[in-house]
All heavy atoms as an XYZ file, in Angstrom:
645
protein
N      -5.820     69.306     21.524
C      -6.885     70.259     21.249
C      -6.761     71.573     22.040
O      -7.059     72.630     21.512
C      -8.151     69.517     21.627
C      -7.786     68.081     21.478
C      -6.336     67.999     21.842
N      -6.315     71.486     23.288
C      -6.168     72.706     24.079
C      -5.078     73.609     23.509
O      -5.227     74.828     23.494
C      -5.877     72.374     25.541
C      -7.058     71.734     26.242
O      -8.208     71.917     25.780
O      -6.838     71.033     27.238
N      -4.003     72.996     23.020
C      -2.924     73.778     22.409
C      -3.421     74.425     21.116
O      -3.138     75.607     20.853
C      -1.679     72.895     22.154
C      -0.627     73.656     21.353
C      -1.092     72.419     23.479
N      -4.190     73.689     20.329
C      -4.751     74.255     19.098
C      -5.672     75.424     19.409
O      -5.671     76.431     18.694
C      -5.516     73.188     18.318
C      -4.667     72.142     17.623
C      -5.535     70.998     17.126
C      -3.896     72.765     16.477
N      -6.451     75.293     20.476
C      -7.344     76.370     20.886
C      -6.549     77.605     21.263
O      -6.855     78.717     20.823
C      -8.222     75.898     22.049
C      -9.259     76.921     22.450
O     -10.122     77.250     21.604
O      -9.203     77.400     23.598
N      -5.493     77.421     22.045
C      -4.647     78.550     22.446
C      -3.960     79.170     21.236
O      -3.916     80.397     21.106
C      -3.605     78.091     23.482
O      -4.296     77.555     24.612
C      -2.726     79.242     23.930
N      -3.455     78.326     20.352
C      -2.844     78.839     19.126
C      -3.857     79.624     18.305
O      -3.525     80.656     17.717
C      -2.282     77.696     18.274
C      -1.024     77.085     18.816
C      -0.562     75.892     17.984
O      -1.339     75.268     17.251
N       0.709     75.557     18.112
N      -5.092     79.134     18.276
C      -6.144     79.836     17.550
C      -6.374     81.231     18.104
O      -6.558     82.187     17.343
N      -6.359     81.363     19.420
C      -6.531     82.693     20.026
C      -5.391     83.626     19.643
O      -5.614     84.812     19.357
C      -6.630     82.580     21.549
C      -7.924     81.977     22.087
C      -7.816     81.761     23.590
C      -9.116     82.867     21.750
N      -4.174     83.096     19.618
C      -3.013     83.902     19.222
C      -3.137     84.323     17.762
O      -2.911     85.487     17.412
C      -1.698     83.137     19.479
C      -0.497     83.865     18.892
C      -1.499     82.905     20.979
N      -3.506     83.377     16.913
C      -3.680     83.686     15.490
C      -4.780     84.718     15.283
O      -4.630     85.641     14.470
C      -4.005     82.410     14.708
C      -2.860     81.409     14.577
C      -3.377     80.056     14.111
C      -1.794     81.947     13.626
N      -5.860     84.580     16.019
C      -6.969     85.533     15.905
C      -6.511     86.927     16.316
O      -6.813     87.907     15.631
C      -8.135     85.063     16.764
C      -9.483     85.711     16.516
C      -9.927     85.538     15.069
C     -10.513     85.121     17.455
N      -5.759     87.013     17.395
C      -5.241     88.310     17.848
C      -4.290     88.922     16.826
O      -4.202     90.144     16.711
C      -4.540     88.142     19.194
N      -3.615     88.068     16.061
C      -2.687     88.537     15.030
C      -3.401     88.856     13.715
O      -2.759     89.237     12.737
C      -1.602     87.502     14.789
N      -4.716     88.679     13.682
C      -5.478     88.983     12.477
C      -5.492     87.865     11.453
O      -5.931     88.062     10.324
N      -5.033     86.690     11.839
C      -4.991     85.548     10.915
C      -6.242     84.694     11.121
O      -6.198     83.590     11.660
C      -3.716     84.748     11.147
C      -2.469     85.556     10.877
C      -1.215     84.753     11.126
C       0.008     85.601     10.810
N       1.245     84.844     11.005
N      -7.366     85.231     10.684
C      -8.671     84.607     10.940
C      -8.812     83.219     10.345
O      -9.349     82.317     10.989
C      -9.782     85.506     10.394
C      -9.913     86.786     11.147
C     -11.023     87.634     10.559
N     -10.530     89.002     10.567
C     -10.596     89.836      9.560
N     -11.165     89.477      8.438
N     -10.121     91.052      9.670
N      -8.374     83.055      9.106
C      -8.534     81.757      8.443
C      -7.771     80.663      9.175
O      -8.299     79.570      9.394
C      -8.078     81.831      6.985
C      -8.962     82.735      6.140
O     -10.119     82.989      6.542
O      -8.502     83.197      5.081
N      -6.541     80.966      9.566
C      -5.746     79.986     10.302
C      -6.364     79.713     11.671
O      -6.368     78.560     12.139
C      -4.308     80.474     10.456
C      -3.542     80.536      9.150
C      -2.166     81.163      9.327
O      -1.392     80.651     10.152
O      -1.895     82.167      8.649
N      -6.885     80.760     12.312
C      -7.510     80.602     13.618
C      -8.725     79.683     13.511
O      -8.886     78.762     14.324
C      -7.914     81.958     14.197
N      -9.574     79.921     12.521
C     -10.761     79.078     12.334
C     -10.345     77.634     12.117
O     -10.931     76.708     12.691
C     -11.645     79.595     11.173
C     -12.692     78.572     10.777
C     -12.310     80.907     11.566
N      -9.326     77.417     11.324
C      -8.836     76.064     11.075
C      -8.411     75.397     12.384
O      -8.768     74.238     12.647
C      -7.668     76.114     10.092
O      -7.155     74.822      9.866
N      -7.665     76.122     13.209
C      -7.246     75.573     14.509
C      -8.441     75.271     15.397
O      -8.507     74.204     16.020
C      -6.303     76.539     15.219
C      -4.866     76.387     14.782
O      -4.591     76.101     13.630
N      -3.951     76.594     15.694
N      -9.379     76.202     15.470
C     -10.545     76.006     16.337
C     -11.395     74.825     15.861
O     -11.903     74.059     16.677
C     -11.406     77.268     16.421
C     -10.743     78.408     17.129
C     -10.805     79.692     16.611
C     -10.065     78.234     18.324
C     -10.220     80.760     17.263
C      -9.472     79.287     18.985
C      -9.540     80.563     18.454
N     -11.551     74.677     14.552
C     -12.340     73.550     14.031
C     -11.695     72.222     14.389
O     -12.395     71.249     14.671
C     -12.533     73.674     12.517
C     -13.570     74.696     12.140
C     -13.808     74.728     10.653
C     -14.936     75.697     10.317
N     -15.239     75.718      8.875
N     -10.381     72.181     14.388
C      -9.704     70.952     14.799
C      -9.797     70.768     16.314
O      -9.988     69.655     16.803
C      -8.246     70.979     14.354
C      -7.580     69.641     14.456
C      -6.220     69.581     13.796
O      -5.910     70.433     12.936
O      -5.460     68.670     14.160
N      -9.716     71.865     17.063
C      -9.775     71.793     18.528
C     -11.114     71.257     19.023
O     -11.158     70.533     20.017
C      -9.493     73.161     19.141
N     -12.193     71.595     18.343
C     -13.514     71.154     18.815
C     -13.797     69.686     18.513
O     -14.862     69.191     18.881
C     -14.684     72.044     18.305
C     -14.534     73.460     18.800
C     -14.832     71.983     16.799
N     -12.859     68.991     17.905
C     -13.033     67.552     17.749
C     -13.103     66.887     19.124
O     -13.697     65.822     19.270
C     -11.913     66.952     16.899
C     -11.921     67.391     15.431
C     -10.713     66.817     14.695
C     -13.213     66.981     14.738
N     -12.482     67.507     20.113
C     -12.700     67.159     21.516
C     -13.385     68.391     22.098
O     -12.743     69.358     22.497
C     -11.393     66.817     22.240
C     -10.757     65.591     21.590
C     -11.661     66.579     23.729
C      -9.452     65.154     22.180
N     -14.720     68.397     22.083
C     -15.483     69.623     22.331
C     -15.445     70.136     23.765
O     -15.331     69.373     24.715
C     -16.909     69.235     21.943
C     -16.947     67.760     21.973
C     -15.562     67.257     21.778
N     -15.522     71.447     23.844
C     -15.777     72.131     25.114
C     -16.521     73.417     24.767
O     -16.437     73.910     23.635
C     -14.483     72.440     25.874
O     -13.820     73.557     25.318
N     -17.225     73.936     25.734
C     -17.999     75.154     25.497
C     -17.089     76.314     25.107
O     -17.413     77.086     24.204
C     -18.817     75.496     26.736
N     -15.936     76.443     25.759
C     -15.058     77.581     25.435
C     -14.433     77.424     24.054
O     -14.248     78.421     23.357
C     -13.967     77.780     26.504
O     -13.240     76.569     26.680
C     -14.547     78.231     27.816
N     -14.141     76.209     23.643
C     -13.598     76.021     22.290
C     -14.633     76.437     21.247
O     -14.296     77.089     20.249
C     -13.169     74.571     22.074
C     -11.929     74.194     22.858
C     -11.645     72.719     22.703
C     -10.566     72.294     23.685
N     -10.516     70.845     23.837
N     -15.889     76.078     21.478
C     -16.940     76.505     20.547
C     -17.150     78.017     20.604
O     -17.429     78.637     19.576
C     -18.244     75.761     20.812
C     -18.336     74.470     20.041
C     -18.148     73.258     20.672
C     -18.590     74.474     18.673
C     -18.222     72.062     19.963
C     -18.665     73.291     17.956
C     -18.479     72.094     18.602
O     -18.547     70.921     17.884
N     -16.994     78.612     21.777
C     -17.077     80.070     21.880
C     -15.990     80.711     21.036
O     -16.258     81.642     20.262
C     -16.943     80.507     23.345
C     -16.761     82.001     23.599
C     -17.976     82.791     23.121
C     -16.477     82.261     25.073
N     -14.778     80.221     21.152
C     -13.669     80.777     20.373
C     -13.905     80.598     18.875
O     -13.637     81.512     18.080
C     -12.352     80.123     20.789
C     -11.993     80.362     22.217
N     -11.103     79.573     22.902
C     -12.402     81.314     23.101
C     -10.979     80.020     24.147
N     -11.761     81.068     24.286
N     -14.422     79.437     18.488
C     -14.742     79.212     17.079
C     -15.797     80.208     16.613
O     -15.674     80.789     15.531
C     -15.231     77.773     16.870
C     -15.710     77.415     15.470
C     -14.617     77.619     14.433
C     -16.232     75.974     15.443
N     -16.810     80.436     17.420
C     -17.867     81.378     17.051
C     -17.305     82.785     16.847
O     -17.662     83.471     15.886
C     -18.955     81.404     18.127
N     -16.415     83.200     17.724
C     -15.809     84.530     17.602
C     -15.021     84.637     16.298
O     -15.148     85.623     15.560
C     -14.902     84.829     18.821
C     -14.067     86.071     18.595
C     -15.737     84.966     20.089
N     -14.227     83.622     16.006
C     -13.422     83.645     14.780
C     -14.304     83.628     13.537
O     -14.024     84.338     12.555
C     -12.454     82.463     14.773
N     -15.348     82.832     13.566
C     -16.264     82.791     12.417
C     -16.943     84.136     12.204
O     -17.092     84.590     11.063
C     -17.312     81.693     12.623
C     -16.793     80.258     12.503
C     -17.813     79.278     13.042
C     -16.434     79.944     11.055
N     -17.326     84.783     13.280
C     -17.948     86.098     13.152
C     -16.965     87.100     12.560
O     -17.342     87.928     11.734
C     -18.471     86.592     14.501
C     -19.262     87.886     14.436
C     -20.542     87.702     13.608
C     -19.605     88.380     15.820
N     -15.710     87.011     12.954
C     -14.704     87.915     12.384
C     -14.528     87.687     10.887
O     -14.117     88.586     10.174
C     -13.371     87.777     13.120
C     -13.426     88.407     14.497
C     -12.070     88.759     15.053
O     -11.077     88.804     14.287
O     -12.011     89.012     16.266
N     -14.838     86.482     10.428
C     -14.803     86.202      8.978
C     -16.150     86.492      8.335
O     -16.365     86.165      7.167
C     -14.442     84.734      8.728
C     -13.002     84.442      8.926
C     -12.486     83.191      8.312
N     -13.413     82.095      8.081
C     -13.031     80.895      7.666
N     -11.761     80.633      7.448
N     -13.913     79.945      7.478
N     -17.047     87.098      9.112
C     -18.381     87.464      8.651
C     -19.212     86.251      8.243
O     -20.055     86.331      7.347
C     -18.300     88.503      7.532
C     -17.649     89.798      8.001
C     -17.587     90.870      6.941
O     -18.171     90.690      5.845
O     -16.940     91.897      7.206
N     -18.993     85.138      8.920
C     -19.780     83.925      8.716
C     -20.791     83.859      9.867
O     -20.671     83.043     10.783
C     -18.866     82.707      8.683
C     -17.915     82.734      7.503
C     -16.977     81.550      7.449
O     -17.398     80.433      7.842
O     -15.835     81.734      7.016
N     -21.783     84.736      9.773
C     -22.717     84.955     10.876
C     -23.493     83.704     11.259
O     -23.603     83.378     12.445
C     -23.686     86.100     10.513
O     -22.910     87.234     10.141
C     -24.572     86.456     11.677
N     -24.044     83.011     10.293
C     -24.844     81.828     10.620
C     -23.996     80.729     11.239
O     -24.428     80.045     12.166
C     -25.607     81.323      9.390
C     -26.714     82.270      8.960
C     -27.635     82.690     10.109
O     -28.139     81.806     10.842
O     -27.851     83.896     10.289
N     -22.783     80.565     10.736
C     -21.883     79.570     11.310
C     -21.500     79.967     12.734
O     -21.392     79.099     13.618
C     -20.637     79.411     10.435
C     -20.913     78.795      9.071
C     -21.349     79.815      8.017
O     -21.631     80.983      8.356
O     -21.425     79.436      6.845
N     -21.306     81.270     12.962
C     -20.992     81.755     14.311
C     -22.157     81.487     15.259
O     -21.956     81.044     16.397
C     -20.661     83.245     14.276
N     -23.366     81.723     14.782
C     -24.559     81.421     15.599
C     -24.615     79.932     15.963
O     -24.930     79.564     17.096
C     -25.835     81.770     14.830
C     -26.278     83.168     14.938
C     -27.649     83.308     14.247
N     -27.756     84.532     13.508
C     -27.914     85.730     14.050
N     -27.953     85.857     15.346
N     -28.007     86.803     13.300
N     -24.334     79.086     14.985
C     -24.372     77.641     15.220
C     -23.305     77.226     16.231
O     -23.573     76.394     17.112
C     -24.188     76.886     13.901
N     -22.116     77.791     16.131
C     -21.050     77.459     17.078
C     -21.414     77.944     18.483
O     -21.184     77.237     19.469
C     -19.726     78.064     16.623
N     -22.003     79.136     18.589
C     -22.429     79.641     19.894
C     -23.547     78.767     20.460
O     -23.542     78.454     21.653
C     -22.883     81.097     19.795
C     -23.353     81.742     21.105
C     -22.280     81.671     22.179
C     -23.784     83.186     20.853
N     -24.457     78.336     19.619
C     -25.535     77.449     20.069
C     -24.961     76.135     20.595
O     -25.421     75.609     21.609
C     -26.523     77.193     18.932
N     -23.957     75.626     19.924
C     -23.327     74.383     20.381
C     -22.628     74.606     21.718
O     -22.693     73.762     22.607
C     -22.334     73.868     19.336
C     -21.773     72.508     19.637
C     -22.808     71.396     19.687
O     -23.859     71.492     19.039
O     -22.551     70.403     20.396
N     -21.973     75.749     21.884
C     -21.323     76.072     23.159
C     -22.355     76.083     24.287
O     -22.121     75.527     25.366
C     -20.612     77.421     23.070
N     -23.493     76.693     24.023
C     -24.555     76.749     25.030
C     -25.124     75.359     25.311
O     -25.403     75.017     26.451
C     -25.653     77.702     24.572
C     -25.220     79.152     24.645
C     -26.329     80.076     24.217
N     -25.954     81.460     24.443
C     -26.272     82.460     23.643
N     -26.994     82.232     22.550
N     -25.901     83.688     23.929
N     -25.268     74.579     24.266
C     -25.834     73.231     24.395
C     -24.972     72.357     25.303
O     -25.496     71.548     26.064
C     -25.949     72.603     23.002
C     -26.455     71.188     22.978
C     -26.497     70.684     21.548
C     -26.709     69.191     21.484
N     -26.599     68.695     20.111
N     -23.656     72.531     25.221
C     -22.775     71.682     26.027
C     -22.340     72.352     27.321
O     -21.431     71.879     27.991
C     -21.571     71.154     25.215
C     -20.702     72.287     24.702
C     -22.032     70.244     24.114
C     -19.444     71.801     23.993
N     -23.033     73.454     27.676
C     -22.853     73.977     29.022
C     -22.098     75.282     29.188
O     -21.518     75.506     30.248
N     -22.095     76.133     28.194
C     -21.434     77.431     28.347
C     -22.051     78.177     29.527
O     -23.247     78.401     29.573
C     -21.593     78.264     27.074
C     -20.907     79.632     27.086
C     -19.397     79.466     27.162
C     -21.299     80.416     25.840
N     -21.222     78.533     30.484
C     -21.667     79.250     31.678
C     -20.807     80.501     31.840
O     -19.629     80.388     32.200
C     -21.549     78.352     32.910
C     -22.032     79.024     34.171
O     -22.260     80.220     34.209
N     -22.174     78.241     35.223
N     -21.363     81.680     31.585
C     -20.582     82.915     31.681
C     -19.901     83.097     33.037
O     -18.818     83.688     33.110
C     -21.611     84.022     31.427
C     -22.691     83.354     30.660
C     -22.732     81.931     31.147
N     -20.499     82.571     34.086
C     -19.912     82.712     35.422
C     -18.622     81.923     35.583
O     -17.839     82.194     36.494
C     -20.911     82.280     36.492
C     -22.124     83.187     36.552
O     -22.009     84.382     36.197
O     -23.202     82.701     36.943
N     -18.407     80.946     34.711
C     -17.203     80.133     34.798
C     -16.123     80.568     33.812
O     -15.063     79.957     33.756
C     -17.547     78.660     34.557
C     -18.420     78.077     35.642
C     -18.781     76.627     35.376
O     -18.685     76.151     34.254
N     -19.205     75.933     36.423
N     -16.385     81.636     33.062
C     -15.420     82.125     32.083
C     -14.468     83.124     32.713
O     -14.842     83.872     33.620
C     -16.144     82.794     30.914
C     -17.064     81.921     30.078
C     -17.785     82.766     29.044
C     -16.295     80.793     29.412
N     -13.268     83.163     32.189
C     -12.322     84.193     32.588
C     -12.733     85.525     31.982
O     -13.610     85.588     31.109
N     -12.090     86.608     32.392
C     -12.460     87.941     31.900
C     -12.391     88.076     30.376
O     -13.282     88.667     29.766
C     -11.458     88.875     32.572
C     -10.949     88.119     33.749
C     -11.044     86.665     33.404
N     -11.369     87.502     29.753
C     -11.249     87.604     28.294
C     -12.388     86.915     27.575
O     -12.955     87.457     26.621
N     -12.727     85.728     28.044
C     -13.823     84.994     27.407
C     -15.171     85.637     27.700
O     -16.062     85.608     26.856
C     -13.824     83.524     27.815
C     -12.773     82.721     27.067
O     -12.388     83.126     25.946
O     -12.342     81.682     27.587
N     -15.324     86.241     28.865
C     -16.576     86.962     29.142
C     -16.731     88.132     28.178
O     -17.830     88.387     27.676
C     -16.609     87.463     30.591
C     -17.226     86.441     31.515
C     -17.427     86.998     32.903
N     -16.388     86.368     33.704
C     -15.602     86.959     34.568
N     -15.731     88.232     34.832
N     -14.693     86.293     35.227
N     -15.640     88.826     27.903
C     -15.685     89.942     26.941
C     -15.995     89.428     25.538
O     -16.778     90.033     24.811
C     -14.369     90.709     26.942
C     -14.144     91.526     28.192
C     -12.794     92.221     28.187
O     -11.858     91.788     27.522
N     -12.700     93.305     28.941
N     -15.371     88.321     25.176
C     -15.637     87.744     23.852
C     -17.104     87.358     23.726
O     -17.738     87.627     22.704
C     -14.764     86.510     23.617
C     -13.322     86.811     23.377
C     -12.515     85.522     23.126
N     -11.102     85.820     23.157
C     -10.318     85.697     24.230
N     -10.808     85.237     25.367
N      -9.041     86.010     24.166
N     -17.647     86.744     24.765
C     -19.050     86.331     24.740
C     -19.967     87.538     24.639
O     -20.902     87.532     23.831
C     -19.388     85.498     25.975
C     -20.849     85.045     26.097
C     -21.268     84.202     24.900
C     -21.046     84.281     27.400
N     -19.703     88.562     25.418
C     -20.550     89.773     25.379
C     -20.522     90.412     24.002
O     -21.571     90.799     23.459
C     -20.099     90.756     26.453
N     -19.335     90.516     23.409
C     -19.217     91.108     22.079
C     -19.923     90.255     21.035
O     -20.590     90.771     20.135
C     -17.747     91.297     21.719
N     -19.780     88.943     21.166
C     -20.422     88.015     20.235
C     -21.942     88.120     20.340
O     -22.628     88.225     19.311
C     -19.954     86.597     20.544
C     -20.401     85.485     19.634
C     -19.879     85.683     18.212
C     -19.924     84.140     20.184
N     -22.462     88.100     21.551
C     -23.921     88.210     21.735
C     -24.447     89.535     21.207
O     -25.524     89.575     20.588
C     -24.266     88.041     23.214
C     -24.095     86.635     23.707
C     -24.321     86.462     25.181
O     -24.113     87.425     25.954
O     -24.719     85.355     25.581
N     -23.705     90.597     21.408
C     -24.139     91.906     20.904
C     -24.167     91.899     19.373
O     -25.130     92.348     18.764
C     -23.198     92.993     21.413
C     -23.602     94.377     20.987
C     -22.666     95.434     21.560
C     -23.112     96.813     21.085
N     -22.218     97.861     21.569
N     -23.123     91.361     18.779
C     -23.037     91.331     17.306
C     -24.111     90.439     16.690
O     -24.629     90.750     15.623
C     -21.650     90.869     16.875
N     -24.423     89.345     17.387
C     -25.410     88.413     16.853
C     -26.833     88.743     17.284
O     -27.777     88.117     16.822
C     -25.066     86.972     17.284
C     -23.759     86.400     16.747
C     -23.508     85.024     17.337
C     -23.770     86.353     15.229
N     -26.971     89.690     18.204
C     -28.292     90.062     18.692
C     -28.922     88.956     19.512
O     -30.135     88.745     19.453
N     -28.083     88.249     20.294
C     -28.643     87.150     21.101
C     -28.388     87.341     22.570
O     -27.627     88.097     23.024
C     -28.065     85.810     20.651
O     -26.670     85.793     20.694
């Protein structure tokens, strides 16, 4: 799952949103807050706003803590919250 998550980030950076979402959905079968954060970002890039909100809510539910995120994930979270108005 961690490799799928990393691959998803690479795919997302390459503009391959559909493949990234597929990787992230498989990665969250063993859930973590950051995997759900990455899924939420990819879903938002596909303009699946409600699904992105649900993934972000799940990340928060299982313990998403901005203080424990690296700089890249903190930026992703800030952009996601701004886009979703949360």
